[in-house]
C-alpha positions in Angstrom: 36.4 6.8 -63.9 39.0 4.6 -65.7 38.0 1.1 -66.5 40.5 -1.5 -65.2 40.9 -5.2 -65.8 39.1 -7.1 -63.1 40.5 -10.3 -61.7 39.4 -12.8 -59.0 41.9 -15.3 -57.7 41.1 -18.2 -55.3 43.2 -19.5 -52.4 42.9 -21.6 -49.3 41.7 -24.6 -51.2 39.2 -22.5 -53.1 37.4 -21.3 -50.0 38.5 -17.7 -50.2 39.2 -15.3 -53.0 40.8 -11.9 -53.6 39.5 -9.5 -56.2 42.0 -7.1 -57.8 42.1 -4.3 -60.4 45.0 -4.3 -62.9 46.3 -1.9 -65.5 49.3 -1.7 -67.8 51.2 -4.3 -69.8 51.2 -7.8 -68.3 54.9 -8.0 -69.2 55.7 -4.8 -67.3 57.5 -4.8 -63.9 54.9 -5.5 -61.2 53.9 -3.0 -58.6 51.1 -4.0 -56.1 49.2 -1.4 -54.1 47.5 -2.5 -50.8 45.0 -0.2 -49.1 44.4 0.1 -45.4 41.3 0.5 -43.1 38.8 1.1 -44.5 39.4 0.9 -48.3 39.1 -0.9 -51.6 41.5 -1.3 -54.5 39.9 1.7 -56.3 41.4 4.1 -53.8 44.7 3.7 -55.7 43.2 4.6 -59.1 45.5 7.6 -59.5 48.6 5.5 -58.8 47.3 2.7 -61.1 46.9 5.2 -63.9 50.3 6.8 -63.4 52.4 3.7 -63.2 50.5 1.8 -65.9 51.2 4.8 -68.3 54.9 4.3 -67.6 54.8 0.7 -68.6 54.4 -1.0 -65.2 51.9 -3.7 -64.5 50.0 -2.0 -61.7 47.5 -3.9 -59.6 45.4 -3.1 -56.5 43.4 -5.7 -54.6 40.4 -5.4 -52.4 42.2 -6.6 -49.3 40.6 -9.6 -47.5 37.5 -8.4 -45.7 36.7 -5.7 -48.2 34.7 -5.1 -51.4 34.6 -8.1 -53.8 37.1 -10.2 -51.9 36.0 -12.8 -49.3 34.7 -10.9 -46.3 33.7 -13.5 -43.7 32.8 -12.5 -40.1 35.6 -14.7 -38.8 38.2 -12.6 -36.9 41.1 -15.0 -37.4 40.7 -14.7 -41.2 42.4 -11.3 -40.8 45.5 -12.4 -38.8 48.4 -11.3 -41.0 49.8 -14.8 -41.3 46.4 -15.9 -42.7 46.5 -13.1 -45.3 49.9 -14.0 -46.7 48.6 -17.0 -48.8 46.0 -14.8 -50.4 48.5 -12.1 -51.5 51.0 -14.7 -52.7 48.1 -16.1 -54.8 47.6 -12.6 -56.3 51.4 -12.4 -57.1 51.2 -15.8 -58.8 48.1 -14.9 -60.7 49.8 -11.8 -62.0 52.5 -14.1 -63.5 55.4 -12.9 -61.3 57.6 -14.2 -58.5 58.5 -10.7 -57.2 57.0 -7.3 -57.0 57.4 -3.8 -55.6 54.8 -3.8 -52.9 53.2 -0.6 -51.6 51.1 -0.4 -48.5 49.1 2.2 -46.6 47.8 2.0 -43.0 46.9 -1.7 -42.4 48.1 -2.4 -45.9 51.5 -1.1 -44.6 51.3 -3.3 -41.6 50.7 -6.3 -43.9 53.6 -5.1 -46.1 56.0 -5.2 -43.2 54.9 -8.7 -42.3 55.4 -9.9 -45.9 58.8 -8.3 -46.2 59.9 -9.7 -42.8 58.7 -13.3 -43.4 58.8 -13.6 -47.3 61.6 -11.2 -48.4 62.2 -13.3 -51.5 59.0 -11.9 -53.1 59.9 -8.3 -52.4 62.1 -6.5 -54.9 61.4 -3.4 -52.9 58.8 -2.1 -50.5 57.1 1.3 -50.0 55.2 2.1 -46.7 52.9 4.9 -45.8 51.3 5.7 -42.5 52.7 2.9 -40.4 56.5 2.3 -40.1 58.3 -1.0 -39.9 58.9 -2.8 -36.6 55.9 -1.7 -34.5 52.3 -2.5 -35.5 53.1 -5.9 -37.0 54.4 -6.8 -33.5 51.1 -6.0 -31.8 49.3 -3.3 -29.9 51.5 -3.5 -26.8 54.5 -2.7 -29.0 52.6 0.4 -30.4 51.8 1.6 -26.8 55.5 1.8 -26.1 55.9 4.5 -28.8 53.4 7.0 -27.2 55.0 10.5 -26.9 54.3 11.4 -23.3 55.1 15.0 -24.0 51.9 15.2 -26.1 50.0 12.5 -24.3 50.5 12.7 -20.5 49.8 9.3 -19.0 47.2 10.6 -16.5 45.1 12.1 -19.3 45.9 9.8 -22.2 46.9 6.4 -20.7 46.8 4.8 -24.2 48.0 7.8 -26.1 46.7 8.1 -29.7 46.0 4.3 -29.7 43.0 4.5 -27.4 40.7 3.7 -30.3 42.5 0.4 -30.8 42.3 -0.5 -27.1 38.6 0.1 -27.3 38.1 -2.5 -30.0 39.3 -5.3 -27.8 36.5 -5.0 -25.3 33.8 -3.4 -27.5 34.2 -4.9 -30.9 30.5 -5.4 -31.7 29.7 -1.9 -30.5 32.3 -0.3 -32.6 31.3 -2.1 -35.8 27.7 -1.4 -35.2 28.4 2.3 -34.8 30.1 2.4 -38.2 27.4 0.4 -39.8 24.7 2.9 -38.7 25.9 5.4 -41.3 28.8 4.3 -43.4 28.6 7.4 -45.7 28.6 9.9 -42.8 31.5 8.1 -41.1 33.6 7.8 -44.2 33.1 11.5 -45.1 34.2 12.4 -41.5 37.1 10.0 -41.5 38.7 11.1 -44.8 39.6 14.6 -43.7 42.3 16.6 -45.2 45.4 17.1 -43.2 46.2 20.4 -41.4 49.3 21.8 -39.9 47.2 22.8 -36.9 47.2 19.1 -35.8 51.0 18.8 -35.5 52.2 18.4 -31.9 48.7 18.1 -30.4 46.7 15.1 -29.1 45.0 13.3 -32.0 41.2 14.1 -31.9 40.4 10.9 -33.7 41.7 8.3 -31.4 43.2 9.5 -28.1 40.0 9.5 -25.9 37.9 6.7 -27.3 38.1 4.6 -24.1 37.3 7.5 -21.9 34.4 8.7 -24.2 33.0 5.2 -24.5 33.1 5.3 -28.3 34.2 7.1 -31.4 33.7 10.8 -32.1 33.3 11.8 -28.5 31.1 8.8 -27.7 28.3 9.9 -30.1 25.5 7.3 -30.7 26.0 7.4 -34.4 28.3 9.0 -37.0 27.6 12.5 -38.2 25.0 13.0 -41.0 26.7 13.1 -44.4 25.4 16.5 -45.2 27.1 18.0 -42.1 30.5 17.2 -43.6 31.5 19.9 -46.2 32.9 18.6 -49.4 36.0 20.7 -48.9 36.8 18.8 -45.7 37.2 15.5 -47.7 40.4 14.4 -49.5 38.8 11.5 -51.4 37.2 12.2 -54.8 33.4 11.7 -55.0 33.4 8.7 -57.3 35.9 6.8 -55.2 34.1 7.7 -52.0 30.8 6.5 -53.5 32.3 3.2 -54.4 33.9 2.8 -51.0 30.6 3.5 -49.3 28.8 0.9 -51.4 31.5 -1.6 -50.6 31.3 -1.0 -46.9 27.5 -1.2 -47.0 27.8 -4.6 -48.7 30.2 -6.2 -46.3 29.6 -4.3 -43.1 32.5 -3.0 -41.0 32.9 -6.3 -39.1 35.4 -8.0 -41.4 37.4 -4.8 -41.8 37.5 -4.1 -38.1 38.7 -7.7 -37.5 42.1 -6.7 -38.7 42.5 -5.0 -35.3 41.6 -8.2 -33.4 44.7 -10.3 -34.0 47.4 -8.5 -32.1 49.0 -11.5 -30.3 48.7 -13.8 -33.4 50.4 -11.1 -35.5 53.3 -10.7 -33.1 53.8 -14.4 -32.8 53.8 -14.9 -36.6 56.3 -12.2 -37.2 58.7 -13.3 -34.4 58.5 -17.0 -35.4 58.9 -16.5 -39.2 61.3 -13.6 -39.5 64.0 -14.4 -42.0 66.7 -11.8 -41.1 66.1 -11.5 -37.4 63.6 -8.7 -37.6 65.6 -6.7 -40.2 64.8 -5.7 -43.8 67.6 -5.9 -46.4 65.7 -5.0 -49.5 65.3 -1.3 -50.6 62.6 0.4 -48.5 60.9 3.7 -49.0 58.9 5.3 -46.3 56.7 8.3 -47.1 56.0 10.3 -44.0 52.8 12.4 -43.8 53.7 15.6 -42.0 50.2 16.3 -40.7 49.2 12.8 -39.6 48.6 13.3 -35.8 47.7 9.7 -35.1 50.4 7.9 -37.0 53.0 10.6 -36.3 56.2 9.4 -38.0 58.3 12.5 -38.7 59.5 12.8 -35.1 59.1 10.8 -31.9 59.5 7.1 -31.2 57.0 5.6 -33.6 59.6 5.4 -36.4 62.6 4.5 -34.3 62.6 0.7 -35.0 62.3 1.3 -38.7 65.3 3.6 -38.8 67.5 1.0 -37.1 66.1 -2.2 -38.7 65.7 -1.2 -42.3 69.2 -1.6 -43.7 68.5 0.2 -47.0 66.0 2.9 -46.0 65.0 6.0 -47.9 62.5 8.5 -46.4 60.7 11.5 -47.7 57.9 13.8 -46.3 54.6 14.8 -48.0 52.6 17.7 -46.6 49.4 15.8 -46.0 47.4 14.1 -43.4 46.9 10.3 -43.0 45.3 9.8 -46.4 48.3 10.6 -48.6 47.3 8.5 -51.6 44.1 10.5 -52.0 45.2 13.9 -50.7 48.5 14.2 -52.4 48.6 11.6 -55.2 51.0 13.4 -57.5 53.6 13.9 -54.7 53.3 10.3 -53.6 53.6 9.0 -57.1 56.7 11.2 -57.8 58.3 9.9 -54.6 57.8 6.3 -55.6 59.1 6.9 -59.2 62.2 8.6 -57.9 62.9 5.8 -55.4 62.6 3.2 -58.1 64.9 5.1 -60.5 67.5 5.6 -57.7 67.3 2.3 -55.8 65.6 -0.3 -58.0 66.7 0.7 -61.5 66.3 -2.8 -62.9 62.6 -2.6 -62.1 62.1 0.3 -64.5 60.2 -0.6 -67.7 62.6 -1.3 -70.6 65.7 -1.4 -68.4 67.0 -4.7 -69.6 65.7 -4.7 -73.2 66.5 -1.2 -74.3 69.5 -0.1 -72.3 70.3 3.3 -70.9 73.6 4.8 -72.2 75.0 8.2 -71.2 77.7 9.7 -73.3 80.8 11.1 -71.6 81.2 13.8 -74.2 80.1 17.4 -73.4 79.1 20.0 -75.9 80.9 23.3 -75.8 
C-alpha cells in the first residue's frame, strides 16, 4: 500500500492527540476526509491518492476513539462538541484556516456539526451516508424520519434505528459482542450493496432490540471464514489494518460515539451560527442501495434539502460503504463538485489562471 506522511497533533492541553495521514503538496488546497463507525484514516487511501495526485493536500485522521488517536473509555470524549477542538487542531497543524471537509457515516454527522457551528473553517463540505439536520440533533430526531410504509410501527417500533436504541441500555453487551471477533464482524459489516435491499426493512439494524442483540441475537459474530471474499467491499490490506486497529482499542471508544445523543443535540442548537442552516457549498452523495441510511427517497433527507442553501446531490449505485465500494465514482463526484462550485479551491487556480478563448475554429 502507498506510504503516507504520518502526523500526530495534540490538543486539550496535551491530554489528547489525533493521528492523521497526509499526502500531496503542503501548499495545495486542503481536503480532509473523516471516516465513520468503525474506521481509520486508511479507509480513504484511494481518495488520498487521487486528490494528492491532482495537487491537493489530502489528509485523513484516525478519528477520536480509533487507531492511533486517543481512545479512552470515556463516553463523553465522543460528544461532537468535544471532538471539535481536536479537528480544529488538525486543521491548524496542516497550516490552513479553511478546508473542504468530507465525512462518511459518523464522520458525516461530525461534519454537519462542524459546518453548523464553525462555518468559517468550511470552504465547502461533502457528506456521505448521513444527511444534514438529523443525526447531529440526536436519536429522537432520527426516529421521526422512519418510513412507516417500510417499517410498520407494530413490527418495527424503532424502524431501522433499533440498533442505536439497543446501545443505550446495552452498551457493554454490544461492545463485548464486537470484541469477541473483530475480524468476523468487520467482514460481515462491510458488505457490498445490492438493489435487492431497496424498499425493504434493513436486515442490519431493524430488529436489534427485539432480537436482544446484533445479527439476530447471536452470541458472537460469524467466523471470518464463513464470509466470502466477494461479499466484502473493502480491500484486504485496509481490512487487515482496520481489524488490527479495532483489536488494539476495542470497540468501546468507537461505540461511545452513539452515547451522546442529548449532548450533541444541545451543542448544535446552542452553537448554530445561521439558525440551523448551511450557506457554504454542500455536496451530498446518496448511496442508492443503503437500506439503513436510505437517503434517495423518504424523510431522512428532508431537512437537508430545505436547510442547505447551496446543495448539490448525486447518486452512486452502492451500499453504505461508498468510499470502499465505488471509490472512482465518489472521487469523480467530488472533483466535479469542486470544479463547479468551489473553483477557487482547485490547485493552481490563483497562480496560473484559466483562460478560455472566444474564437472558434471553422
